[in-house]
C-alpha positions in Angstrom: 112.6 143.2 41.1 111.5 142.5 44.6 114.1 143.3 47.4 113.7 140.2 49.8 115.9 141.9 52.4 113.4 144.4 53.3 110.9 142.3 53.5 109.9 141.1 57.2 108.2 137.9 57.3 105.8 136.3 59.7 107.0 132.8 60.1 108.4 133.8 63.5 104.7 134.2 64.7 103.6 131.4 63.1 106.0 129.3 64.9 105.2 130.8 68.0 101.7 130.1 67.7 101.9 126.2 66.3 104.4 125.7 69.5 101.6 127.2 72.1 98.9 125.0 70.1 101.0 121.7 70.4 101.8 122.6 74.3 97.7 123.3 74.6 96.7 120.1 72.9 99.6 117.7 75.0 98.2 119.2 78.1 94.6 118.4 76.9 95.6 114.5 76.1 97.4 114.6 79.4 94.5 115.7 81.6 91.9 113.5 79.8 94.2 110.6 80.3 94.5 111.0 84.2 91.2 111.7 84.9 89.9 108.8 83.1 92.8 106.7 85.0 91.8 108.1 88.6 88.0 107.9 87.8 88.6 104.0 87.9 90.0 104.2 91.6 87.3 104.3 94.4 88.1 105.6 97.5 84.9 105.1 99.0 84.9 101.3 99.6 87.5 100.5 102.0 88.1 96.7 101.8 89.2 96.0 105.3 88.9 98.7 107.9 89.1 98.2 111.8 88.1 100.9 114.3 88.3 100.8 118.0 85.0 101.3 119.9 86.1 101.2 123.6 88.8 99.3 125.4 89.1 98.6 129.2 92.1 96.8 131.2 89.9 94.9 133.5 92.7 93.5 135.8 96.3 92.4 136.1 96.1 89.9 133.3 93.0 91.0 130.8 92.1 93.5 128.5 88.8 93.8 126.3 88.6 95.7 123.3 85.6 96.2 121.3 86.7 96.3 117.7 84.3 96.8 114.8 85.1 96.0 111.0 83.7 99.5 109.0 85.0 97.7 105.8 83.3 95.8 103.1 85.7 92.4 103.7 85.6 90.1 106.9 89.2 90.7 108.9 90.6 87.6 110.7 92.9 88.7 113.6 96.2 87.1 113.6 98.5 88.7 115.7 98.2 91.3 118.8 101.1 93.6 120.3 101.2 95.0 123.5 104.2 97.6 123.6 105.7 95.8 120.1 105.8 92.6 122.6 103.5 89.6 121.2 100.5 89.5 123.6 100.2 86.1 125.6 97.1 85.3 124.0 93.8 86.8 122.6 90.8 85.9 121.0 91.3 84.9 117.4 88.2 86.2 115.8 86.7 86.9 112.2 84.9 90.3 112.3 82.6 90.7 109.7 81.6 93.7 107.8 79.8 96.2 109.9 79.9 94.0 113.2 81.7 94.6 116.5 83.7 92.1 118.4 85.0 91.7 121.8 88.4 90.6 121.9 90.1 89.5 125.0 93.7 90.1 125.2 96.0 88.7 127.9 98.9 90.0 129.1 100.6 91.7 132.6 99.3 94.9 133.3 100.2 97.1 136.0 97.8 99.8 137.4 98.4 103.8 136.4 100.5 102.3 133.3 99.5 103.2 129.8 100.0 100.3 127.4 100.1 100.7 123.5 98.3 98.1 121.5 98.7 96.9 117.8 96.3 94.3 116.0 96.9 93.1 112.8 94.7 91.0 110.8 95.8 87.9 108.5 95.4 90.6 105.4 97.8 93.2 107.2 94.9 95.2 108.2 96.1 97.0 111.5 94.8 99.1 114.4 96.7 100.5 116.6 95.3 102.2 120.4 96.1 102.8 123.5 94.4 102.0 127.1 95.5 102.9 130.7 95.4 100.2 133.2 92.9 101.6 136.3 91.6 98.6 137.6 
């Protein structure tokens, strides 16, 4: 008769190998699904992006900002803020992709002071910049 108490099994080693294989297979499945999902996100094309070329405060009431649309969709300017207060008036322009527009912003400017501007499009595209009045 065979004495089973002295016999050592290998079931512990097989179960460890099985768990490691299961973890590797799960990792491979997770990796492949994430790569598939992330490959659909294209970060190279930004639909609406504004860029400031130059800005100049020309007198005590007028600032001219040259704003470029570097995105792939047109942006219509909706609001301009000067130091978090709506500007008195501004040129409501629609900036086409890859084009430059001169936007006249009206406010009250003191020579030597620096002002913070925030330009907001109808689609919530934003451009923030500062300019020092030196006329």
